[in-house]
N, C-alpha and C positions, 0 to 999 in steps of 0.2 A: 504496499500501499503504500509506504515512503517513498519507494521507487518511483510509483506509479503518480503521486503527485510532484515529485525533485523532475520529471519528465515535463510534465505540464507546465511547471514555473518553468523551464528553459524555453520553452515553447514561447510563452508569453514573452518573456524578455525578448528574444531574438525578434519578436514580432512588434515590440516595440520599438526595437531599435529601428527596424525597416522601415516604419512608420516616422521614426525622427528622419531616417535619410532621405526618405520621399519627400519630405517637407521642406528640409533644407536647399535640397536640389542642386543643378552644376551649372554654371554659365559657361556662353563662348558654345563654340564650336569645336569640344574636345571629343575625343572617341568615348563613345559612352560610359563611363567610368560606373554606372551603376551595375552595369552587368556583372563585374566582379563582386559587388557587395551581395547581390542577388543570389550570383552562383554560390559565396560561403552559406548565405542563409539557405537555399536549397537545401546543401549537402546535410548541414547541423540541425535543422527544423526536420528534413525526411527520414534522417538517420533515427531522430529522436522519437518520431512518429513509429517508426519501423518497429525500434523497440517496443510503443505502446502495443503494436497490433500483436507483436508477438506474446505480449503477456494475457491477452484473451487467445491464444492459440492459432493465430492467423500468420499467414506470411508477410514476412517483411515487404515485399512486393508489392502487396496491397496497401499497406501505409506510405510508401514511394507515390505511389499511384495516386492518393485520397490524398496528399499533401500537393501535388501537383491541382486536384480538381479544387481544393478551396482556394490556393492564391492564384489560380490560372483565370482564363477567359471563361471558364466551363459558370463556375460560381456566380460571376461576374455579370452575366448574361441574366441572370434571375435576381441577383439583389441589386446591381448597380452601387455596392457599397466601392466606392473608390479604394480606401486604404487597404482591401485585402487583394485588389488586382496590382501584384505586384511582379507576376511573369506575363510580362506582355507580350507581344508580337515582335518589337524588335528584341527583345533579348532573349525571347525562342530562336531569331534568326542569329544572332551572334553565338548563341551555342550550337549551333547546328552540328559543329563539326564534330559534337562528341557523339553524335548516332555514328559516324564511319568507325571510330574507337570503339564503339561499345560492341557493332556488331564483328570487328575483328575480336576484340577477346572474347565475345560469346564464343566464336568458332574454335579459337584456340581452345578453350577448356572443353567445348565436347570433341575436338580432337584428341585431345590429351587421356579422356578416358577410353580412348578405342585403340585399349591395351589387347593384344591377342591371347595373352595368357588369362586374360578375362571371358574374352567372348567366345572361345574355343569351346567351354564347357556348355554353352546352351545355344551356340551356333545354328545349331538345325530346328529343335522346336522355336526360336527365337526368327528365324528367316520365315517359318510358316505361319505365326501368327502375325507377323507385319504383313503375307500378303493377303492372308485372310480380312487383315485390318482395311488393306488399300480396297479391298474389291467391296467390303460391307461398306465399309466409312462412306467411298465414291460416292456407292451410288444411293444406299439412304439419304445422306445429308446433300447431296448435289440437288436431288430428286425432289427431296424434302423444301431445301429454299427453291426452288422451280414453281412449285407451286404453292406455295405458303406465301410468298413474300407477294405477289399479287390481291391473295386476297387480305392478309392481313394489313397490309402498308396502304390499301383501296388505290394504289398508282398503276400506271401502265408503261410497262416496262418491254424494252424489246427482248425477244430470245436468246439474242447473242448477249447481251448485259447479263440477264439470270444464268445463263447455262457459266459465262467467265465467272460471274460471283458466287454461284455455286461451287465450282471447281476450286476459286481461292478459299472458303469458308473450309472446304473439306482438307484442305491442306493443314489449314489451322486445327481443324479438329485431329489432325494423325500427332501431334504434337504431345509428349508426356513431359511432367516436368520430374528430373533426375533428383533437383535440389530437394523438393520436398517428399519424393520416397524415400531420399534418405533421410530426412529430418525426420518424418514418421518415423521408421523405423527404430533410428536411433533413442527416440525418445523413449518409446515402447521396449526397446533393448529385444529387437528379435531381427534373427537371422537365420530364415528358411528356405527351402525351395521357392515360395510365391516370392520374397523378398529380391533372392538374386536373379530370377528370370524377369521380373519387371525392371531392375537394374539391367542389365546386361542386353535385352532387348529395346529399351530406351535410347541406351546409347548409341545399338546400331541404327536403331532407327532413323538417328538425329542427322545421320550424314547421308541417309535414302531421302529425307525429309529435303534436304537442302536440295538435292539434284532434280528431285522430282516439282521443287517449287519453278528452278530454272525451266525446265522442260515446259512445264505449265505457262509459264508470262509467255514464252516464246509463241507457243501454239497460241495463244489466247491473241498474241497481236498479229500472228501470220494469220488467223484463221477466223477470229470472231469479233474484230474491231476494226472496219473499214477505213479508218481514219489512218491505221499501220500498215496498210497494204503495201508490201513492197513486191519488186520482181526478184524472184531468189530462182534461179535454173534447178537447184536442188537442197528445200529447205532442210533436210535430214542432214545431210554432208556439211551446211552450216552449222547445225544445232552439235553435231558430233567435234566439229573443228573449233567450237568457241568451249566446251567442256574439254576439250583435248588440251586448248592453252591454258585452263584455267588450272588443271590437274599437273601440267608440266610446271606452271609458275609457283605450285605448292610444292612442290616436289623438290624445285631450287630453294625456297625458303627453308624447306625441311632440313634440307641435306646440309646449308648452312648454317641451320642452329646446332643441329647435330656436332658440327665440327666444332664449333664455339663452344660445345657445353663441352667437348670431351678434351680438348687441346688449351682452350684460352680460359675458363673458369672464373671470369672478374667482371665487374660491376654488372649483371646479369638483368638487374631492372631498368639500366640504361640500355643496355642490349635489347632489351623486350620493344621499350619505347621505340627504339630506332626500327626495329623490326616492323612495328605496326604501324607506324609514319609511312616510312618508305615502301612496304608493302600494299598498304592502301591507296598510295599515290600511284603504283604501276599499276594496281588494277582498275582505276579511273583512266589512266594512261592507257591502258591496253584493251580497255572495255571487257576486263575480266570479272568474274563472280565471287566477290570479297569473300562473304561466306563460305563457299566450297575452296578455295584458295587457302586459308586459313585452315580448316578442317583438314586438308592432307597434310600440311604441315605441323599441326597439332598431332596429326596421329605417327608420322613419322617420326617426331622426336618421342612420342612415350614408349615407340618399338625398340628405338635405336638409342637412346642416348639416356644419361642419368639423370632425369627430367626431376628429381624431386624438389631443387631451388626452384627451377624454374618454373614449376605448377607453383609453389609457393608464391613467387612473384608475381605471377598471371594472378593470382587469387588476390593478393594484397592490391592491387593495379585495379583490380577490376571492380572494387565496393564504391568508390566514389564514384567511378564513371556509370555504374549501375544507378548508381542514386539518380544522377544527374538527368540520365536517359529515362527513367521512367517517371520521374517527377513534370518532366517535360511533356513526356507522354500523356499523363494526365492533365496539364495544361490545356493541352490542346484538343480535347476531348471535346466533341458538340455532346454537351450534355441533355440537351433537348432532343436532338436526333437518338443519343442512346435511349433515353427512357421511352420514346415513341418507338423503338424496336426492340425494347427486351420481351415483350410477347413473341418474338418470332426467336430470336436467342433462346430463352426459357423453353419453347420446342424444339428446337434444334439442340440443346442440352441435353433432355430427355431421350431424344432421336439418337444423339451421340451412345448415350448408355448403351440404349439397345445395340446397338452396331457393333460397341464394342464386346457386351455378353454374347452375340451369338459369334462372332469372329474368333472371339478365345476359345469358347466351346468347342467350336467347330474346328481349331485348330490341334486343341489339345487331343480330342477325340481322335486326330488323324496321327499323331505322332507321341501317341499312350504316356501323356505327362501323368503326374501324380495325382491321386483325386482333390486333393486340396487345391490345384491349380485349375483343373476344370471348374471347381465350385467357386473360387474369388480370383482367379485372376482377372478378370475384369476390371476389378474394384483399383488395380494398382497404374491402371492405364490413365484416368480419368482427370489429374492433375495435368494442367500445360505450363509449359516453362517461358522463360524468358525469352528462348529462342522464337516462340512465336509472336512474341511482340515484338522483337526484333522485324519478322516474317511482314507484320503488319505496316512497319515503315520501308519496308523495299516494295512490298504492295502499292504505296502512297507514293513512293517514286518513279516506280516504272508504271503504274495503271493507273493513274490519279482520278480517270471518270469513272472506274471501274472500285477505286477506292470512296469515291465521295457517296457510292452506292451502298457499298457494304461495310464501313468503316465500323459505324456503328454497331452494328450487329456483332463485328469482330472483336470488340473492346467489349460489349456486353457478355459475348460467349468466352472471351478469356477470361475475364473476372467471376462469373460463376464458377468455371473450373478451377482458377486460382483460390475461391472460398470456398466451395463444397466438395471440390475432389478430395484434400487431406482430409477433411472430417470423416467423408465417405468410406476413405481408405483406413482411417485410423479407427474407425467403427469396424470395419471386416477383422482388422488385426487382432483388434481385441476379444472380437467374438470367436475368432479362430482357436487363439491362446487359452481363453477360459475353456474353451469346447475339447482341445486336447488335454485341459488339465482334469477336464471331467472324466474325459475315456480314458486317463494312463491309469488310475487308481484303479478301478474297476478290471481293467484288464492285468494288471500285475496282480490283484487279489485271486482272478481265474487262473494265473498262471501258478499262484503259489499253491492254491487247492489242487490242481493237477500236478504239481511237484510232490505234495505233502501227500496223496493217494498214491504216486510210486513208489515213493519211500517207503510205506507202509506196507505197501506187496512186496518188497524186497525184502523188509524184515521178517515178514512173514512166513517168506519163503525160506529163509534162512532161519528162522526158528524150526519151522517143519523137519530141516533137514540135522540141522544140529540137534537137537530136542525130540527126537521121535520117542515115541511110546516105548517101553523095554519090556523085553520077554519075562516076566515075574514067573514064570517056570522052570529057568533055566538055572541049572544047578550051580553050575560055575559064579552065575551073576550073585546067585542066594550067599555063594560062601564067601565070596568078595566083601559082600554089603553088614554079614555073620562078623567076620574078622574085623574088620573095620571099625564095628560099633564097638564091641568089648575091648578090643585095645585099646580105642581112644580111652575108653572109659572106667 
């Protein structure tokens, strides 16, 4: 309770300082100095609010987004309360460089998780589950959006936009949060087949999701949006060429990083910053896919170099950038649009759970996994992670006309999964743990009874052999007993 009051007090003090800064203002045509003040406020306030959200067992990311909602355009549209409007459009534009850095960091972290030693145990069931998820999620989510959006929004939209929006939302629905899965399992101190399969499948799926996003955006531009029509002699060759260039660039970055970590081993944080900046610049210069390039680099580092210090440096660097990224994402949410699209997002959330349930049960039946995975495996894939929020930013920049149609739904869907996913997964793990503890004593009792009966039978057989009834008419035996009795007494 004291910690909660302390955090609220910190928020109040920070907000007061920002109001004072805004009141004083700046003179002249200087570069916008309030950006630095707001940047500091974003990091401190969002971190504090994230800690408050964690005390009520909600993801910290939710607190970061909520901070952006409070101090950005979203709430200002409803209240017109000027002092709260700290993160305006100019500040958002000044801090937009953070987006590229965050995407690179997210991709590096995802790539560092792609260790062969982790994946080889579950690669077969994991791939089968992913394939079934692709099939059921894409069919159910895309079809549901295509038919539900015109009905619930009461707007007429072309079939090309509906199909494109459904495909993009399906990719978002494919995401799973590695961080939240780890957090829930560590909180409950549970490590079982369900947790291991969820983590390994989520790690593998991140790489496939990134490739899938690139392919879907390319296909939408080529075949669904007339304004993007271009004459290509062979679209498939063009797509494969772009992917190939990105994979080669990621391989080069990975090999350079492995060389540095093996033979130089100095100033790893500085090297990481240079890698992200120059790698991101190369991606924009040569029109490469930033996410895929850094995932490939991270995967090479995790399998061919001592990556502990590099991974630690990446995690330390990621926190402030994550905070700024998600706070800006919350600040730019069109709250009225998000509220209007909440019924559609809620329906898609339920349909997504159904798709996950069907896909996991179908896949598990095919690969013959343990019964606990068949019953509860779907629950671990509900939460969506930071990568999906990164996807939403890419969609906004690559397909702004489609993003205007689906951005509110995407944010609603991600928030619903962030909020309710860990709660559902935690409830399932607790139920599974209690069930195992209830069944185990009964099994132990049954085992003890069986073992006890076996021992009794063995003793009974030994007794019958060792202590068979004597022949009392045997003269030699009677003489032995007679002599024994009288000689003793």
